[in-house]
C-alpha positions, 0 to 999 in steps of 0.5 A, spaced: 420 824 153 426 825 157 425 830 162 429 834 167 426 831 174 424 838 176 419 839 171 412 837 172 411 830 173 406 825 176 406 826 184 410 821 187 405 820 192 401 816 187 407 812 184 409 805 185 415 801 183 414 796 178 421 793 176 428 795 175 431 794 168 438 794 167 439 799 173 433 803 171 427 803 176 421 803 172 415 806 176 407 807 174 403 813 176 396 811 178 394 815 172 397 810 167 391 805 169 386 810 166 390 810 160 390 803 160 383 802 161 381 807 156 385 803 151 382 796 153 375 799 153 375 803 146 379 798 142 375 792 145 368 795 145 369 799 138 375 798 134 376 791 134 369 789 133 368 793 127 375 791 124 374 784 126 367 782 126 364 775 128 369 774 134 366 772 141 366 778 146 371 775 150 376 775 145 375 783 143 376 784 151 382 780 151 385 783 145 384 790 148 387 788 154 393 785 150 394 792 147 394 795 153 400 791 156 403 792 149 403 799 150 406 799 157 411 795 154 412 800 148 413 806 153 418 803 157 422 801 151 421 808 148 424 811 155 429 806 156 432 808 149 433 815 152 435 812 158 441 808 155 443 814 151 443 818 157 447 814 161 452 813 155 453 821 156 454 821 163 447 824 165 444 821 171 437 818 170 433 817 176 428 812 173 422 811 168 415 813 170 409 811 166 403 816 167 397 818 163 400 821 157 405 816 156 412 816 160 418 820 162 425 818 163 427 823 169 434 826 168 437 829 174 440 835 170 440 838 163 445 834 157 452 836 157 452 838 150 448 839 144 450 832 141 448 828 147 441 832 147 440 830 140 442 823 140 438 822 147 432 825 144 432 821 137 433 814 141 426 814 143 423 815 136 428 810 133 426 805 138 418 806 137 420 805 129 423 799 131 417 796 135 413 798 129 417 794 124 417 788 129 410 788 130 408 789 123 413 783 121 409 779 126 403 781 123 405 779 116 408 772 118 401 771 122 397 772 116 402 768 111 401 762 116 393 763 117 394 765 124 389 767 129 385 773 127 386 776 134 393 776 134 394 779 128 389 784 130 393 786 136 400 786 132 397 790 127 394 795 132 401 795 136 405 797 130 400 802 128 400 805 135 408 805 135 408 808 128 404 814 131 408 815 137 414 815 133 412 820 128 408 824 134 414 825 138 418 827 132 414 834 132 419 839 133 415 842 139 418 842 146 418 837 150 416 832 145 423 829 142 423 833 136 423 839 140 429 836 144 432 835 137 430 842 135 433 845 142 440 841 140 440 844 133 439 851 136 444 850 141 449 848 136 448 854 132 447 859 137 451 856 142 446 859 147 442 853 151 438 859 154 436 862 147 435 855 144 430 853 150 426 859 150 425 858 142 423 851 143 419 852 149 415 857 145 414 853 139 412 847 144 407 852 148 404 854 141 403 847 139 400 845 145 395 851 144 393 848 137 392 841 140 387 844 145 384 848 140 383 842 136 380 838 142 375 844 143 373 843 135 373 835 136 368 836 142 364 841 139 363 836 133 361 830 137 367 827 138 367 827 146 372 822 148 377 824 142 376 832 143 377 831 151 384 827 150 387 832 145 385 838 149 388 834 155 394 832 151 395 840 149 394 842 156 400 838 158 404 839 152 403 847 153 405 846 161 411 842 160 414 847 155 412 853 159 416 850 165 422 848 161 425 855 160 423 856 168 427 850 170 433 852 166 433 859 169 432 855 176 438 851 174 443 856 172 440 861 178 442 855 183 448 852 180 454 851 185 451 855 190 449 853 197 443 854 201 446 860 205 446 864 198 439 864 198 437 864 205 433 870 209 437 872 214 432 877 217 430 872 223 424 873 227 424 868 233 419 866 238 421 864 245 418 857 248 414 860 254 409 864 250 402 862 249 399 860 242 395 866 243 401 871 244 404 867 238 398 869 233 397 876 236 404 878 236 408 874 231 403 871 226 398 876 225 404 881 225 409 878 220 405 873 216 410 867 216 408 860 216 414 858 221 418 861 227 424 858 230 424 857 237 430 860 241 432 861 248 438 864 250 441 864 243 440 856 243 435 853 237 430 849 240 426 847 234 420 851 230 413 852 230 408 852 224 401 854 222 400 846 221 402 845 228 397 850 231 391 849 227 389 842 230 388 846 237 382 849 239 381 856 240 379 855 247 386 852 248 390 857 245 391 861 251 393 855 255 398 852 251 405 854 250 409 854 244 414 849 247 408 844 248 407 844 240 413 846 237 417 841 233 424 839 236 430 840 231 431 835 226 433 833 219 426 834 217 426 842 219 433 844 218 439 844 213 446 846 213 448 852 211 453 849 206 448 844 203 447 845 195 441 849 194 439 844 188 438 839 194 434 843 198 430 845 192 428 838 191 426 837 198 422 843 199 418 840 193 416 835 197 409 835 201 410 839 208 417 841 206 416 848 203 421 851 208 427 850 213 431 853 218 438 854 216 444 852 221 451 853 221 455 849 227 448 848 230 447 856 230 441 858 227 443 863 221 437 864 216 431 861 213 430 858 206 423 857 203 420 855 197 416 861 196 422 866 197 426 862 191 420 862 187 419 869 188 426 870 186 426 866 180 420 870 177 424 877 178 430 873 174 425 871 169 422 878 168 429 881 168 433 876 164 428 874 159 431 873 152 
């Protein structure tokens, strides 16, 4: 799947870099290890002993591990195909990330045209079909040469997995590749990206709900592992489909607009010499903000947040001042007023970066907070829903 980078992704705090592939950084989320273990265990302990009996137990284990490694390669190849086509159309790709539900090519923005969207989307399934064909050819060649049964089994399994991935991704439900192809077609016919996104995301949500129901039925009928995975995949598809339309509205809302366009101009500042107890009683409990700029005689000194106050015991709140606990002005708590909002939003999505002081030539001119942007988004979604 190719996804805009602002869509729900695995937490960057749990990712680590594997390697670079022709300029694309390939990362793995730790959640993928669960998928790899599940593949190895289910195949090595169940599928392979049943289909290929009378082999040593250690052989089944290594067959399962080999398939897990092959799946990792297959996912990277699938997402690499997306990334190469995206690059050809001038769409920046941050990298490829493997996680528990497969992988994503992280796009920095939406495709520029229906044609680029369609070609980028179909590249993934084509890559999986090619791998299925190659693994099938190797399997047949090994069988004709009376090759090792273990290698035949691994190749046959990888051929089937890639064929399944290709067909599943062609289902016209966003965010699957087929859903992106459908969106491209609707975008071309309707000449309206927002309308196309809304329709394809609604179909994706319905498909995700269907997978969740299928998972519940499977779980109730005794297929516990299979039912659980269908439910989780459905949950992911439904959530990603829902966020697709929201992400598009966000992109349109903040496109080419600076931080100053969305900042809160009504400022509540605090002096540096008041006690923490006074700060809580006179400011926090009255205004309910989580960050307060610290200003003295018009000069911005820094800011103080609830996170700065929490470690302080109640007994010391009357003794310690704002100046003792405040954070000095830095790039970690300020943004220029002319900074693109898209960059500020990406920064605010990071842990402990939900709000910034907005400065212009060193002067405090406003506050921008992720909460305010999300509330504005909710209002716009309600008023402009197609």
